[in-house]
Backbone as a ProteinNet text record, in pm:
[ID]
protein_1_A
[PRIMARY]
MRIELEEKERLDRLLDKKKDKGEDFKVLVLKLIDEMRDIKEVSRVARVPESTIYGWIEEWNKKKREV
[TERTIARY]
81.8	25.9	87.5	42.6	138.3	78.1	119.2	17.3	102.8	7.3	57.3	65.5	166.7	176.1	81.2	-11.4	-71.5	-28.2	-50.3	25.3	167	221.7	384.3	430	342.7	414.2	410.4	315.7	325.7	430.4	476.9	608.2	719.1	722.4	835.7	823	684.8	691.8	738.4	712.5	723.8	861.8	942.1	1079.7	1151.4	1125.4	1178.3	1140.8	1032.6	997.4	1091.5	1145.6	1206.2	1322.1	1367	1467.6	1580.3	1536.9	1614.8	1616	1738.4	1755.9	1840.2	1731.9	1778.5	1876.2	1900.2	1975.6	1888.5	1780.7	1693.4	1711.2	1693.2	1696.6	1830.2	1948.9	2056.4	2123.2	2058.5	2080.5	2021.2	1905.4	1812.7	1889.1	1923.7	2020.6	2146.8	2233.9	2346.5	2315.2	2198.9	2137	2095.8	2038.9	2017	2146.6	2263.6	2376	2463.1	2436.3	2476.2	2415.4	2290.3	2227.3	2222.6	2210.6	2171.9	2333	2433.8	2570.2	2568.1	2459	2447.3	2425	2521	2478.3	2433.3	2448.6	2351.2	2225.1	2163.7	2047.7	1971.8	2049.6	1998	1993.8	2054.1	2081.4	1945.1	1891.4	1793.8	1667.6	1635	1532.6	1517.1	1627.2	1615.2	1619.2	1638.9	1645.2	1774.4	1857.6	1973.7	2113.1	2165.3	2292.1	2399.4	2460.7	2549.8	2676.2	2706.9	2791.1	2792.9	2619.3	2607	2616.2	2577.7	2564.6	2721.3	2817.9	2949.2	3004.1	2969.8	2972.9	2931.7	2800.9	2762	2816.4	2893.3	2971	3078.2	3167.5	3298.9	3262.7	3172.2	3115.9	3089.1	3031	3009.6	3090.6	3213.7	3323.7	3424.6	3387.1	3489.7	3443.7	3321.2	3284.6	3306.2	3372.6	3422	3309	3213.5	3151.9	3063.8	3008.9	2916.1	2779.3	2669.7	2511.5	2483.6
-132.4	0.4	127.5	213.5	326.8	453.5	529.4	640.8	783.7	856.7	989	1089.6	1177.4	1319.4	1411	1473.1	1584.2	1711	1823.2	1944.9	1961.4	1908.6	1933.6	2074.3	2159.9	2286.6	2349.7	2322.4	2369.3	2297.1	2167.7	2140.6	2251.6	2271.5	2366.1	2510.8	2567.7	2691	2674.2	2562	2531.5	2527.9	2470.2	2456.5	2592.4	2679.5	2805.9	2898.3	2875.1	2976.5	2951.7	2811.5	2771	2840.8	2923.5	2972.5	2908.8	2857.4	2786.2	2624.9	2564.5	2435.8	2360.1	2283.1	2237.7	2119.1	2070.5	1972.1	1844.7	1795.2	1708.9	1687.8	1826	1862.8	1824.1	1875.1	1859.5	1695.5	1632	1494.1	1419.8	1472.6	1421.5	1423.8	1571	1572.3	1493.9	1485	1404.6	1260	1210.9	1061.6	1063.1	1156	1141.5	1158.1	1224.9	1238.9	1091.1	1056.3	896.8	792.3	809.9	725	736.2	845.5	886.2	928.6	955	982.4	1111.8	1181.1	1288.7	1457	1514.1	1623.5	1731.3	1759.7	1841.1	1784.8	1688.1	1632.1	1678.1	1621	1655.3	1789.9	1866.5	2043.6	2070	2022.6	2078.7	2009.4	1935.5	1850.1	1924.4	1949	1981.5	2149.1	2190.3	2346.8	2416	2366.7	2396.5	2406.2	2521.7	2549.3	2437.1	2374.2	2279.2	2301.7	2457.1	2487.6	2500.4	2505.8	2468.9	2321.7	2218.4	2102	2031.3	2103.9	2041.8	2090.7	2225.5	2274	2186.3	2137	2055.4	1903.2	1840.6	1750.7	1762.6	1855.9	1901.4	1907.7	1983.8	1972	1825.4	1774.3	1610.2	1545.2	1538.6	1494.2	1516.9	1656.6	1690.2	1650.3	1620.2	1584.1	1424.8	1382.3	1245.8	1188.2	1231.7	1173.4	1068	997.9	920	942.9	905	942.1	852.9
-17.9	-4.6	4.9	-102.8	-105.5	-68.6	14.9	77.3	-2	-24.8	-105.4	22	-36	121.2	56.2	118.5	38.7	89.1	25.8	69.3	63.7	-16.3	-25.1	-20.8	-70.1	-73.1	74.3	120.3	290	358.3	330.9	406.2	383.9	232.8	190.6	245.5	281.8	338.7	492.2	540.6	684.8	720.1	624.4	628.5	593.7	485.5	475.6	583.9	646.5	772.3	895.1	928.5	1023.8	1030.8	1149.2	1144.2	1217	1325	1407.6	1372.2	1323.6	1297.8	1403.9	1488.2	1614.1	1585.5	1704.7	1728	1636.8	1670.2	1618.7	1470.4	1426	1259.8	1206.6	1260	1243.6	1204.9	1331.2	1324.5	1205.7	1167	1057.1	951.7	940	803.9	775.1	900.8	871.7	861.5	900.2	873.1	751.1	677.5	534.7	444	526.9	428.5	433.7	542.4	580.9	489.3	472.5	374.8	250.3	224.7	60	21.3	54.4	17.9	-121.6	-80.2	-180.7	-95.9	-108.6	18.1	-81.2	-193.7	-282	-302.8	-303.5	-317.8	-133.6	-61.7	90.6	123.7	74.8	103.3	23.9	-125.8	-180.5	-116.2	-69.6	-2.6	158.9	239.1	373.3	350	227.3	227.3	323.8	306.8	407.2	304.5	284.4	223	232.1	123.8	144.9	235.1	223	331.3	472.3	491.5	627.2	650.4	575.8	600.6	590.8	559.3	566.3	684.7	769.1	877.1	1001.1	964.3	1053.7	1078.1	941.8	926	1034.8	996	1058.4	1212.2	1245.5	1401.5	1459.4	1380.8	1450.8	1441.3	1363.2	1349.2	1440.5	1508.5	1598.4	1743	1744.1	1893	1905.9	1987.5	2033.8	2112.4	2178.9	2286.5	2239.2	2289	2256.6	2287.8	2202.6	2227.3	2325.5
[MASK]
+++++++++++++++++++++++++++++++++++++++++++++++++++++++++++++++++++

């Protein structure tokens, strides 16, 4: 069974309005990078500049503590 997401444009508007990209959002974006291996595509979907994502990756790699 396939389900269709309605009002896709509303998701885009919500992402565009969201100024605070909290830790949960960053973790999700990093997980997408790990799974998809395509920073350009994740950047487009998440509406986050590639340079920001690279910064988040650097920040993540610097942190050596365990979750």
